[in-house]
C-alpha positions as CSV (number, residue, x, y, z in Angstrom):
1,M,3.2,5.6,-11.1
2,C,3.2,2.7,-8.6
3,L,1.7,2.4,-5.2
4,G,3.9,0.9,-2.5
5,I,2.7,-0.3,0.9
6,P,4.8,-0.6,4.0
7,G,5.3,-3.9,5.7
8,R,7.3,-5.1,8.7
9,V,9.5,-8.2,8.3
10,V,8.3,-11.0,10.6
11,E,10.5,-13.8,9.4
12,L,13.2,-14.6,6.8
13,L,12.0,-17.8,5.1
14,E,14.4,-20.7,4.6
15,G,15.2,-21.9,1.1
16,Y,14.5,-19.9,-2.1
17,G,18.1,-18.7,-2.0
18,G,17.4,-16.4,0.9
19,Q,15.1,-14.3,-1.4
20,L,11.8,-14.6,0.6
21,A,10.5,-13.1,3.8
22,L,7.2,-13.1,5.7
23,V,5.9,-9.6,6.3
24,D,3.1,-8.1,8.2
25,V,1.1,-5.5,6.2
26,A,-1.6,-4.0,8.4
27,G,-2.2,-7.2,10.3
28,V,-2.1,-9.5,7.2
29,R,0.9,-11.7,6.7
30,R,2.3,-12.4,3.2
31,K,5.4,-13.7,1.5
32,I,7.4,-11.2,-0.4
33,N,10.6,-11.3,-2.5
34,I,13.5,-9.4,-0.8
35,G,16.0,-10.0,-3.6
36,L,16.0,-6.4,-4.7
37,L,17.3,-5.1,-1.4
38,D,21.1,-4.6,-1.4
39,E,21.9,-2.8,1.8
40,G,23.2,-5.7,3.9
41,P,21.3,-8.5,5.7
42,L,17.6,-8.0,6.5
43,V,16.4,-8.7,10.0
44,P,13.0,-9.3,11.5
45,G,11.4,-5.9,12.6
46,T,12.8,-4.1,9.5
47,W,10.2,-2.0,7.6
48,V,10.2,-2.3,3.8
49,L,8.2,-0.7,1.0
50,I,6.4,-3.3,-1.0
51,H,5.1,-3.2,-4.6
52,M,3.7,-6.2,-6.5
53,G,5.2,-8.7,-4.0
54,F,8.7,-7.2,-4.1
55,A,10.5,-5.2,-1.3
56,L,11.8,-2.1,-3.1
57,E,13.5,-0.3,-0.2
58,R,13.9,-0.2,3.5
59,M,12.1,2.4,5.5
60,D,12.0,3.6,9.1
61,A,9.0,3.2,11.4
62,A,8.0,6.9,11.1
63,G,8.0,6.7,7.3
64,A,6.0,3.5,7.4
65,E,3.4,5.0,9.8
66,Q,3.1,8.1,7.6
67,A,2.6,6.0,4.5
68,M,-0.1,3.9,6.2
69,E,-1.9,7.1,7.3
70,G,-1.8,8.3,3.7
71,L,-3.2,5.1,2.4
72,E,-6.0,5.2,4.9
73,L,-6.9,8.7,3.9
74,M,-7.2,7.6,0.2
75,G,-9.7,5.0,1.2
76,R,-12.1,7.4,3.0
77,P,-14.9,9.4,1.4
78,A,-14.1,13.1,1.1
79,D,-17.0,14.2,3.4
80,T,-18.5,11.8,5.9
81,G,-20.0,14.5,8.2
82,P,-23.7,14.5,9.2
83,G,-26.0,15.1,6.3
84,S,-23.4,14.5,3.6
85,Q,-24.6,12.9,0.4
86,P,-23.0,11.9,-2.8
87,A,-22.7,14.6,-5.4
88,Q,-25.7,14.9,-7.7
89,P,-26.1,17.0,-10.9
90,P,-28.3,20.1,-10.5
91,Q,-32.0,19.5,-11.1
92,G,-33.0,19.7,-14.7
93,E,-29.5,19.1,-16.0
94,Q,-28.9,16.1,-18.2
95,H,-25.6,14.3,-18.8
96,V,-24.7,14.0,-22.5
97,T,-22.9,11.0,-23.7
98,H,-21.0,11.0,-27.0
99,E,-21.6,8.2,-29.4
100,P,-18.7,7.1,-31.5
101,A,-19.0,8.5,-35.1
């Protein structure tokens, strides 16, 4: 399974056979390879799904926003309400580790 992140194309970079673009990913700009996209010319403002420095597919703004919201949720603790604490084993219980035979 791979994790792709949405980025918005800011600029198509000269040279490199037209294969590189500068994208904005949550406020951070980075160069990516756009050579895998085959749906016609890419223009600044286009949203793309990026994995390992490669644009894998184009996406619309709504899909990009939904993906970013999902990524933000994955980075949050499950419960951050008042009085929440990390899970602890019940008192008196010990964790058993298995040694290799």
